[in-house]
PAROVEX-997762 format. One record per residue (C-alpha): residue in one letter; x, y, z. Coordinates in Angstrom, 1 decimal, padded with zeros to 4 digits. Layout:
N
SITE   rest       px       py       pz
SITE      A        X        Y        Z
...
end
This chain:
84
SITE   rest       px       py       pz
SITE      X   -001.9    007.7    001.8
SITE      X   -003.9    008.5    004.9
SITE      X   -005.4    011.8    003.8
SITE      X   -008.9    011.6    005.4
SITE      X   -009.8    015.1    004.5
SITE      X   -009.4    014.3    000.8
SITE      X   -011.4    011.1    001.3
SITE      X   -014.2    013.1    003.0
SITE      X   -014.3    015.5    000.1
SITE      X   -014.6    012.7   -002.4
SITE      X   -017.4    011.0   -000.5
SITE      X   -019.3    014.2   -000.2
SITE      X   -018.9    015.0   -003.9
SITE      X   -020.1    011.5   -004.8
SITE      X   -023.1    011.8   -002.4
SITE      X   -024.1    015.1   -004.0
SITE      X   -024.0    013.6   -007.5
SITE      X   -026.1    010.5   -006.4
SITE      X   -027.9    011.1   -003.1
SITE      X   -029.4    007.6   -003.1
SITE      X   -026.0    005.8   -003.4
SITE      X   -025.0    003.8   -000.3
SITE      X   -021.3    004.5    000.6
SITE      X   -019.3    002.1    002.6
SITE      X   -015.7    002.8    003.8
SITE      X   -013.2    000.9    005.8
SITE      X   -009.6    001.5    006.9
SITE      X   -007.0   -001.1    006.7
SITE      X   -003.4   -001.3    008.0
SITE      X   -001.4    000.0    005.1
SITE      X    001.8   -001.4    006.6
SITE      X    000.6   -004.9    005.9
SITE      X   -000.3   -004.0    002.3
SITE      X    003.3   -002.7    001.8
SITE      X    004.8   -005.9    003.2
SITE      X    002.7   -008.0    000.7
SITE      X    004.6   -006.4   -002.2
SITE      X    007.2   -008.8   -003.7
SITE      X    010.8   -007.6   -003.6
SITE      X    013.6   -008.4   -006.1
SITE      X    016.3   -010.7   -004.7
SITE      X    019.0   -008.1   -005.3
SITE      X    017.0   -005.6   -003.3
SITE      X    016.4   -008.2   -000.5
SITE      X    020.2   -008.1    000.1
SITE      X    019.8   -004.5    001.3
SITE      X    017.2   -005.6    003.9
SITE      X    019.4   -007.9    006.1
SITE      X    018.5   -007.5    009.8
SITE      X    020.1   -008.9    012.9
SITE      X    017.8   -010.9    015.3
SITE      X    019.3   -012.3    018.5
SITE      X    022.8   -012.2    016.9
SITE      X    021.8   -013.9    013.7
SITE      X    021.5   -012.3    010.3
SITE      X    018.1   -012.6    008.6
SITE      X    016.9   -011.4    005.2
SITE      X    013.6   -009.5    005.3
SITE      X    012.1   -010.4    002.0
SITE      X    009.1   -008.1    002.3
SITE      X    008.7   -004.5    001.3
SITE      X    009.4   -002.2    004.3
SITE      X    007.0    000.5    005.1
SITE      X    008.9    003.8    005.1
SITE      X    011.7    002.4    003.0
SITE      X    013.3    004.5    000.3
SITE      X    011.4    002.9   -002.6
SITE      X    008.5    001.3   -000.8
SITE      X    005.9    004.0   -001.7
SITE      X    006.8    003.8   -005.4
SITE      X    006.6    000.0   -005.4
SITE      X    003.3    000.0   -003.7
SITE      X    001.8    002.6   -006.1
SITE      X    003.1    000.7   -009.1
SITE      X    001.6   -002.6   -008.0
SITE      X   -001.6   -000.8   -007.1
SITE      X   -001.8    000.6   -010.6
SITE      X   -001.5   -002.9   -012.1
SITE      X   -004.4   -004.1   -010.0
SITE      X   -006.6   -001.5   -011.7
SITE      X   -005.9   -002.6   -015.2
SITE      X   -008.6   -004.4   -017.2
SITE      X   -007.5   -007.9   -017.9
SITE      X   -010.0   -008.4   -020.7
end
């Protein structure tokens, strides 16, 4: 997800096609985007953590978890669908 070389190639290609276009980029913390993904209640059971001796359920998607990348990509694909 953080392939800056690929991003640079895409920006240069876009600039060659349209030299007058103004390109703006920014980088956000992808970890927070992963954690914003909703998780099914049955999956949340697998994310029980211990904090100060008490068990807590982490209801957010964990960055680096087994299915976290697929979940994030799936939700990202939905956001690009035309609602009209």
